[in-house]
Residue frames relative to the residue before (quaternion, step in Angstrom):
aa qw qx qy qz dx dy dz
M 1.0000 0.0000 0.0000 0.0000 0.00 0.00 0.00
N 0.1520 -0.8520 0.5008 0.0102 3.43 -0.13 1.47
F 0.6794 0.4176 -0.3489 0.4923 3.71 0.93 0.73
D 0.4955 -0.6548 0.4788 0.3107 3.65 -1.20 0.44
L 0.2950 -0.8147 0.4836 0.1239 3.48 -0.23 1.39
A 0.6257 0.5481 -0.3174 0.4552 3.48 1.05 -0.80
A 0.6517 0.5202 -0.3074 0.4585 3.51 1.05 -0.97
R 0.6538 0.5146 -0.3317 0.4446 3.63 0.99 -0.74
I 0.6504 0.5340 -0.3075 0.4441 3.43 0.93 -0.98
Q 0.6554 0.5299 -0.2893 0.4539 3.50 1.04 -0.92
S 0.6367 0.5599 -0.2916 0.4428 3.50 1.17 -0.84
V 0.6593 0.4778 -0.3058 0.4935 3.48 1.01 -0.85
R 0.5951 0.5340 -0.3357 0.4979 3.63 0.94 -0.76
D 0.7100 0.4501 -0.3107 0.4436 3.66 0.62 -0.81
R 0.6171 0.5346 -0.3018 0.4923 3.56 1.02 -0.78
A 0.6734 0.4654 -0.3051 0.4867 3.62 0.89 -0.80
A 0.6215 0.5321 -0.3097 0.4845 3.59 1.02 -0.79
A 0.6802 0.4886 -0.3060 0.4527 3.56 0.84 -0.73
A 0.6066 0.5524 -0.3258 0.4699 3.51 1.14 -0.78
C 0.6085 0.5626 -0.3295 0.4524 3.52 1.08 -1.02
L 0.7089 0.4666 -0.2637 0.4585 3.57 0.71 -1.09
R 0.6243 0.4995 -0.3867 0.4595 3.74 0.97 -0.52
A 0.7329 0.3950 -0.2354 0.5014 3.69 1.22 -0.62
G 0.5419 -0.6586 0.4010 0.3343 3.55 1.24 0.18
R 0.4795 0.6810 -0.3937 0.3889 3.42 1.37 0.64
D 0.4551 -0.6556 0.5023 0.3330 3.55 -1.19 0.36
P 0.5102 -0.6836 0.4152 0.3163 3.70 -0.53 0.95
K 0.5994 0.5831 -0.3648 0.4093 3.58 1.18 -0.57
E 0.5615 0.6140 -0.3749 0.4089 3.65 1.23 -0.39
V 0.7410 0.4007 -0.2219 0.4911 3.63 1.17 -0.47
R 0.0775 -0.7874 0.6101 0.0408 3.53 -0.90 1.00
L 0.4166 -0.7141 0.5290 0.1914 3.37 -1.29 0.83
V 0.1722 -0.7584 0.6259 0.0595 3.45 -0.93 1.15
A 0.1722 -0.8119 0.5454 0.1171 3.61 -0.21 1.17
V 0.2901 -0.7695 0.5489 0.1500 3.65 -0.52 1.29
S 0.0092 -0.8644 0.5016 -0.0329 3.41 -0.34 1.32
K 0.2014 0.7888 -0.5350 0.2259 3.55 1.10 0.75
T 0.8240 0.1210 -0.1638 0.5288 3.55 -1.01 0.97
V 0.5211 0.6298 -0.4437 0.3672 3.71 1.00 -0.03
P 0.4429 -0.6956 0.4768 0.3044 3.64 -0.67 0.79
T 0.6395 -0.5850 0.3762 0.3276 3.51 -1.12 0.79
D 0.6742 0.4811 -0.3613 0.4283 3.67 0.83 -0.60
I 0.6054 0.5327 -0.3512 0.4759 3.65 1.23 -0.59
I 0.6636 0.4849 -0.3214 0.4703 3.53 0.91 -0.91
R 0.5788 0.5377 -0.3887 0.4742 3.71 0.96 -0.60
A 0.6921 0.4704 -0.3153 0.4475 3.56 0.80 -0.97
G 0.6114 0.5578 -0.3286 0.4551 3.59 1.10 -0.54
I 0.6252 0.5239 -0.3157 0.4848 3.47 1.14 -0.75
E 0.6413 0.5466 -0.2825 0.4585 3.54 1.06 -0.92
A 0.6897 0.4692 -0.2333 0.4997 3.51 1.30 -0.81
G 0.7146 -0.4944 0.2362 0.4349 3.59 1.28 0.17
L 0.4286 0.6773 -0.4951 0.3353 3.61 1.09 0.14
T 0.1909 -0.8086 0.5538 0.0547 3.58 -0.91 1.05
I 0.7779 0.1840 -0.0937 0.5935 3.65 1.18 -0.60
L 0.1367 -0.7719 0.6196 0.0390 3.53 -0.94 0.95
G 0.1779 -0.7854 0.5838 0.1034 3.56 -0.98 0.87
E 0.0219 -0.8289 0.5587 0.0151 3.58 -0.91 0.94
N 0.3722 -0.7583 0.4998 0.1913 3.55 -0.97 0.84
Y 0.7709 0.2704 -0.1908 0.5443 3.83 0.95 -0.26
I 0.5624 -0.6371 0.4421 0.2870 3.53 -1.07 1.10
Q 0.7339 0.4620 -0.2622 0.4233 3.47 0.58 -1.26
E 0.6463 0.4958 -0.3362 0.4726 3.69 0.88 -0.78
A 0.6687 0.5397 -0.2924 0.4195 3.45 0.91 -0.91
Q 0.6392 0.5415 -0.3186 0.4434 3.56 1.10 -0.87
G 0.6154 0.5422 -0.3521 0.4510 3.59 0.95 -0.62
K 0.6778 0.5267 -0.2807 0.4294 3.45 0.91 -1.15
I 0.6692 0.4976 -0.2998 0.4633 3.56 0.87 -1.13
E 0.6342 0.5112 -0.3637 0.4519 3.62 0.90 -0.72
A 0.6864 0.5092 -0.2683 0.4444 3.54 1.03 -0.96
L 0.8206 0.3164 -0.0998 0.4654 3.56 0.85 -1.03
G 0.4568 -0.7284 0.4282 0.2782 3.55 1.28 -0.14
R 0.5192 -0.6654 0.4622 0.2722 3.48 -1.31 -0.11
T 0.2069 0.7765 -0.5449 0.2393 3.44 0.93 1.10
V 0.7218 0.2399 -0.1943 0.6194 3.63 1.39 -0.23
Q 0.5609 -0.5477 0.4773 0.3969 3.58 -1.38 0.23
W 0.2154 -0.7233 0.6465 0.1119 3.51 -1.39 0.55
H 0.0998 -0.7845 0.6119 0.0086 3.54 -0.79 1.20
F 0.2944 -0.7188 0.6006 0.1899 3.54 -1.17 0.70
I 0.0336 -0.8570 0.5141 -0.0089 3.60 -0.50 1.10
G 0.5746 0.5996 -0.3614 0.4239 3.53 1.34 0.01
R 0.6879 -0.4261 0.3634 0.4616 3.57 -1.33 -0.07
L 0.1508 -0.8125 0.5571 0.0818 3.58 -0.74 0.82
Q 0.2991 -0.7281 0.5949 0.1625 3.61 -0.86 1.12
T 0.6010 -0.5750 0.4304 0.3505 3.50 -1.14 0.73
N 0.6600 0.5378 -0.2944 0.4341 3.71 1.01 -0.69
K 0.6787 0.4291 -0.2862 0.5228 3.58 1.35 -0.20
A 0.3748 0.7647 -0.4761 0.2192 3.60 1.31 -0.04
K 0.6684 0.5098 -0.3382 0.4231 3.65 0.86 -0.80
Y 0.6307 0.4883 -0.3576 0.4858 3.71 1.07 -0.57
A 0.6058 0.5713 -0.3488 0.4301 3.64 0.98 -0.92
V 0.6894 0.5026 -0.2934 0.4313 3.58 0.86 -0.98
R 0.6663 0.5212 -0.2904 0.4473 3.46 1.11 -0.79
L 0.7653 0.4033 -0.1901 0.4642 3.49 0.91 -0.96
F 0.8222 0.3768 -0.1727 0.3903 3.67 0.64 -0.92
D 0.4393 -0.6810 0.5291 0.2516 3.59 -1.15 0.70
L 0.8016 0.0486 0.0022 0.5959 3.52 1.10 -0.73
I 0.1724 -0.7770 0.5970 0.1001 3.71 -0.81 0.82
H 0.2737 -0.8117 0.4956 0.1436 3.55 -0.37 1.17
S 0.8241 0.3951 -0.1161 0.3889 3.66 0.86 -0.71
V 0.1822 0.7678 -0.5716 0.2248 3.44 0.96 1.21
D 0.0832 0.8358 -0.5390 0.0637 3.68 -0.59 0.99
S 0.7673 0.2180 -0.2359 0.5551 3.59 0.99 0.56
L 0.5627 -0.5885 0.4553 0.3602 3.58 -1.20 0.51
K 0.5971 0.5293 -0.4151 0.4370 3.69 0.94 -0.47
L 0.6308 0.5149 -0.3164 0.4866 3.62 0.96 -0.84
A 0.6657 0.5311 -0.2943 0.4339 3.62 0.88 -0.96
E 0.6698 0.4918 -0.2764 0.4828 3.56 1.05 -1.05
E 0.6788 0.4901 -0.3179 0.4449 3.62 0.98 -0.66
L 0.6119 0.5047 -0.3408 0.5047 3.60 1.26 -0.60
D 0.6323 0.5698 -0.3098 0.4237 3.54 1.03 -0.71
K 0.6148 0.5379 -0.2571 0.5163 3.47 1.25 -0.97
R 0.6909 0.4610 -0.2958 0.4719 3.69 0.87 -0.93
A 0.6543 0.4992 -0.3296 0.4627 3.59 0.94 -0.91
A 0.5830 0.5446 -0.4006 0.4506 3.69 0.99 -0.61
K 0.6648 0.5176 -0.2915 0.4530 3.68 0.89 -0.92
E 0.7292 0.3809 -0.2445 0.5133 3.47 1.04 -0.71
G 0.4341 -0.7526 0.4082 0.2802 3.62 1.27 0.20
R 0.5705 0.5789 -0.3575 0.4600 3.52 1.01 0.92
R 0.3234 -0.6614 0.6114 0.2900 3.53 -1.34 0.02
Q 0.2882 -0.7715 0.5560 0.1122 3.46 -0.83 1.28
A 0.3242 -0.7170 0.5917 0.1751 3.64 -0.90 0.92
V 0.0408 0.8108 -0.5804 0.0643 3.44 -0.92 0.98
L 0.2656 -0.7219 0.6081 0.1964 3.48 -1.33 0.25
V 0.3984 -0.6901 0.5389 0.2732 3.68 -1.04 0.52
Q 0.2724 -0.7734 0.5416 0.1853 3.78 -0.61 0.90
V 0.1312 -0.7822 0.6078 0.0379 3.62 -0.73 0.98
N 0.2373 -0.7606 0.5965 0.0971 3.31 -1.01 1.15
L 0.0948 -0.8714 0.4808 0.0241 3.54 0.07 1.33
S 0.6662 0.5059 -0.3085 0.4529 3.56 1.27 -0.18
G 0.4126 -0.7237 0.4460 0.3272 3.53 1.28 -0.40
E 0.3752 0.7429 -0.4715 0.2914 3.59 1.35 0.14
E 0.3815 -0.7380 0.4941 0.2563 3.68 -0.54 1.01
T 0.6119 0.5452 -0.3863 0.4232 3.74 1.05 -0.41
K 0.7128 0.4579 -0.2864 0.4475 3.59 1.19 -0.31
G 0.4589 -0.6621 0.5038 0.3119 3.54 -1.05 0.62
G 0.4982 0.6650 -0.4838 0.2747 3.47 -1.29 0.12
V 0.4456 -0.6580 0.5388 0.2794 3.63 -1.28 0.44
S 0.5910 -0.5025 0.4695 0.4217 3.62 -1.24 0.18
P 0.6431 -0.5132 0.3961 0.4076 3.57 -1.23 0.27
E 0.6062 0.5496 -0.3237 0.4751 3.58 1.08 -0.82
E 0.7122 0.4391 -0.2734 0.4746 3.61 0.76 -0.96
A 0.5813 0.6367 -0.3574 0.3591 3.57 1.06 -0.67
V 0.6063 0.5675 -0.3237 0.4533 3.56 1.05 -0.79
D 0.6659 0.4887 -0.2875 0.4848 3.56 0.87 -1.18
L 0.6785 0.5051 -0.3210 0.4259 3.62 0.79 -1.10
V 0.6056 0.5438 -0.3882 0.4323 3.65 0.87 -0.70
Y 0.7051 0.4876 -0.2607 0.4440 3.51 0.78 -1.13
Q 0.6388 0.5246 -0.3257 0.4590 3.51 1.10 -0.71
I 0.6558 0.5125 -0.2908 0.4720 3.56 1.07 -0.79
M 0.6205 0.5699 -0.3266 0.4284 3.54 1.08 -0.73
A 0.6479 0.5098 -0.3119 0.4723 3.57 1.27 -0.43
L 0.5998 0.5447 -0.3858 0.4412 3.64 1.27 -0.27
P 0.4637 -0.7563 0.3956 0.2378 3.49 -0.73 1.09
H 0.7849 0.3821 -0.2018 0.4441 3.54 1.05 -0.57
L 0.5995 0.4721 -0.3554 0.5398 3.46 1.52 0.41
E 0.1656 -0.7503 0.6334 0.0917 3.54 -1.27 0.72
V 0.2208 -0.8017 0.5444 0.1100 3.59 -0.30 1.18
R 0.0784 -0.8523 0.5114 0.0766 3.72 -0.35 0.98
G 0.8303 -0.1622 0.1285 0.5175 3.55 1.19 -0.31
L 0.5292 -0.6399 0.4513 0.3268 3.59 -1.21 -0.34
M 0.1862 -0.7457 0.6322 0.0974 3.48 -1.43 0.45
T 0.0077 -0.7706 0.6373 0.0030 3.52 -1.28 0.70
M 0.1661 -0.7064 0.6747 0.1346 3.44 -1.45 0.40
P 0.2594 -0.7684 0.5615 0.1641 3.76 -0.28 1.18
P 0.6502 -0.4567 0.4018 0.4552 3.55 -1.22 0.13
F 0.5441 -0.6000 0.4558 0.3690 3.69 -1.19 0.32
F 0.0482 0.7832 -0.6196 0.0169 3.46 -0.81 0.89
D 0.3927 -0.7150 0.4917 0.3047 3.63 -1.05 0.44
Q 0.6694 0.3475 -0.3111 0.5783 3.49 1.31 0.12
P 0.4686 -0.7182 0.4452 0.2577 3.55 -0.70 1.16
E 0.6150 0.5882 -0.3464 0.3946 3.56 1.10 -0.72
K 0.5788 0.5787 -0.3787 0.4321 3.56 1.19 -0.43
A 0.6244 0.5816 -0.2946 0.4303 3.53 1.20 -0.71
R 0.5825 0.6869 -0.3533 0.2529 3.45 1.19 -0.93
P 0.6033 0.5578 -0.3906 0.4152 3.81 1.00 -0.58
Y 0.6511 0.5358 -0.3215 0.4309 3.52 1.13 -0.79
F 0.6160 0.5338 -0.2983 0.4967 3.57 1.17 -0.87
T 0.6309 0.5451 -0.3086 0.4579 3.59 0.89 -0.96
A 0.6792 0.5176 -0.2666 0.4468 3.55 0.91 -1.16
L 0.6870 0.4619 -0.3188 0.4616 3.60 0.98 -0.72
R 0.6082 0.5375 -0.3668 0.4546 3.59 1.12 -0.61
K 0.6874 0.4978 -0.2973 0.4373 3.50 0.96 -0.90
L 0.5765 0.5647 -0.3414 0.4819 3.65 1.23 -0.57
K 0.6180 0.5417 -0.3030 0.4825 3.51 1.05 -0.92
E 0.6656 0.5068 -0.2703 0.4764 3.54 0.80 -1.07
K 0.6714 0.5119 -0.3095 0.4375 3.65 0.91 -0.91
I 0.6839 0.4902 -0.2728 0.4663 3.52 1.15 -0.82
G 0.2098 -0.8329 0.4718 0.1992 3.51 1.18 -0.92
P 0.7901 -0.2875 0.1912 0.5064 3.61 -1.11 -0.33
P 0.5562 -0.1025 -0.8123 -0.1424 1.52 -2.21 1.11
L 0.3644 0.7802 -0.4595 0.2176 3.61 1.27 0.15
T 0.0127 -0.7983 0.6015 -0.0265 3.65 -0.68 0.95
E 0.7644 0.4489 -0.2138 0.4105 3.68 0.95 -0.68
L 0.0554 -0.7821 0.6203 0.0224 3.58 -0.97 0.71
S 0.1206 -0.8116 0.5714 0.0172 3.60 -0.28 1.35
M 0.4199 0.6944 -0.4991 0.3040 3.55 -0.21 1.13
G 0.6259 0.4789 -0.4240 0.4462 3.55 -1.13 0.86
M 0.0693 0.7574 -0.6492 -0.0044 3.62 -0.93 0.73
S 0.8586 -0.2598 0.0701 0.4362 3.48 -1.44 -0.05
G 0.7348 0.4772 -0.2270 0.4251 3.55 1.00 -0.83
D 0.8213 0.1911 -0.0598 0.5342 3.54 1.17 -0.55
F 0.3553 0.7839 -0.4775 0.1767 3.68 1.14 0.17
E 0.5912 0.5621 -0.3842 0.4323 3.60 1.19 -0.49
T 0.6628 0.4634 -0.3351 0.4834 3.62 0.98 -0.69
A 0.6222 0.5147 -0.3614 0.4661 3.65 1.00 -0.62
V 0.6676 0.4390 -0.3852 0.4617 3.65 0.83 -0.63
E 0.6238 0.5487 -0.3802 0.4065 3.68 0.90 -0.58
E 0.7006 0.4561 -0.2056 0.5088 3.50 1.45 -0.49
G 0.7492 -0.4829 0.2191 0.3969 3.41 1.25 0.21
A 0.4221 0.7327 -0.4587 0.2732 3.54 1.26 0.05
T 0.2000 -0.7868 0.5676 0.1372 3.48 -1.06 0.75
L 0.7213 0.2309 -0.1729 0.6297 3.54 1.42 -0.23
V 0.0289 -0.7658 0.6412 0.0397 3.68 -0.77 1.00
R 0.2949 -0.7549 0.5706 0.1329 3.44 -0.99 1.12
V 0.0336 0.8401 -0.5301 0.1096 3.67 -0.13 1.29
G 0.0103 -0.8156 0.5785 -0.0044 3.61 -0.68 1.09
T 0.7286 0.4784 -0.2328 0.4312 3.48 0.46 -1.23
A 0.7117 0.4918 -0.2707 0.4223 3.49 0.96 -0.90
I 0.6639 0.4469 -0.2551 0.5426 3.51 1.35 -0.36
F 0.8079 0.2827 -0.1019 0.5070 3.67 0.66 -1.18
G 0.5095 -0.6115 0.4730 0.3779 3.67 1.07 -0.29
P 0.7017 -0.4593 0.3236 0.4382 3.61 -1.43 0.36
R 0.5043 -0.6166 0.5055 0.3317 3.54 -1.26 0.63
D 0.5204 -0.5583 0.5059 0.4019 3.59 -1.16 0.37
């Protein structure tokens, strides 16, 4: 590992804290989800030793091996697209699932959580750009989906997640972050979480109300 992981983590935290202060927010409101897909276990372990407390994974099988190797001293979040047939594994492995985008998936997670004897925390993924390549429900459908999930006894819907289009200028992503915050405010309690912002635009997301920022490249460097 030819870079200072602890320094990178601290830099991301400092930038997030500065964004909080610009927006009049308490830095404690924002938590860093370190996106560790394709990152080797030994580097993730070094990241945990350097203070990472939440890891975000995109693929069930890859995550399973890492969780077995590294244990549960940190939280594990699922941030990728989740197929219904992988729901049982997701419930066993993850503290929070960011990417629920259909009632069918929610009902399967509820059923699997019941078998595990637990309540599974989830976020509803909202597709604000209308891009077909991205998961998520439309903003209109998101309101209904949140209320449908609230009726499921073994799921706890905590908030919303989005992935805006890729821009080389973070400011261009701001309208999408603003829209997700306003949607959360429209729905109201029990929603508290906004999962939005990645390495290129997390400061803008924090200014607009993000509580969870999903940062990979700024911590672990570019993926191979």
